[in-house]
Phi, psi and omega in degrees: 000129182275133180250141178235120183248133183225151179247122183238104172049046178091357179249125182264122183229134173261113188250132180227100165093012176226166173270116181244125186228109179240122185066233181258006184252154180217149175229135181234131175226185191252343183264153190271041177207164182211145172256132180254127177230139178270143173285172181302129178081000181257146177230003180208165176205159177242131182236133176244136183204182181223137171234152180218138177057228180273000180273110179261192177220145181233139179234122182256135180219134181276126183228139177276147178305133181093347177282160179260125176253115180245132180227131176235138179231134167246140184216154176280353185234123183291349177263012181264125182223174172223151172242160172240124179249147179278180183303328181267005184071224179072212184295139183294138173288332177220131179241108186295329181292344177256318190255355175101201189254016178223124178241139177223095191244131168267114190284140185280338183209160179284149177150189178274122175255143186244127173261113182258124178255133187205165171257143175297157188303322182298320180282323180296321180298330179270006180057038177290163179242149175226129171260122186234159173232125177250136168246118182246128182223138175235125181228164180097118184267350181212160182305136179227155182283143177292156177299157177299140182285355181235186184296146173219111180243189183301329181284344181241030172108346179276167179288153175286329182226144174255158168240135179287132183208154174088004179280137180298152181301133181082357181255173180224162174261127180277131170260122189247162183291332181224163179284067181206137180291352179258358181279160182300153181269129176277311179199175178233141180231162183242171179307139176094343181291146181260133181232143177283136180274117176257007179116144181241152179209163176267132170243105193066237178254013183252134179268123178241147181235135175281121185225165173205167173291160183307332179274003178092356181278166176055044179290142179180199185242138180230150177297124187295337183292346179258015182237129175237164179296131178291144183286335181250000000 
């Protein structure tokens, strides 16, 4: 098996069988899978690729138990999704066709986790194509407990207010009508904005928080990984 190794802006990736395009560079190989490795001091990478019909793409990344694996996908095709499988395979830890295009998973054990990119059967049957962008991030240096599976608000130990943080420059955080990346957008907020905490919960393996502006307007759901406790 021929291996092609490429270095993209500080991220070392072993690519097998997909089109991987980071920045202005691209690597193409013949096998349908890839191993993602971070360079020294790096915790995330962006991968661009293409799938067509029943031919998907798989990305393997080694994660320690208790670390947080976050994956976001943008795609040109609304039938394009990704799943996350654990070291033993089996049932998906995250199912994109159910939970949307953003996963935030605290992994239960150490090993290789697989991000599978695919087209739903209706689109695959028509041999449709999807151009996608994946952002894969691993954070947390030691085992940590997963978030509570039910609501946690200010009265049960959570903060009364959140501050938006971690959004890329020029980007915004979507507040949605339901805890799903596919639900309609209520409003958009930027880094530093203060939001009232109405309680957080897990939807699949993704943590969503019910938020509103301090005056109670624009209530909706936001991805919890972009919310930190407000200082005031």
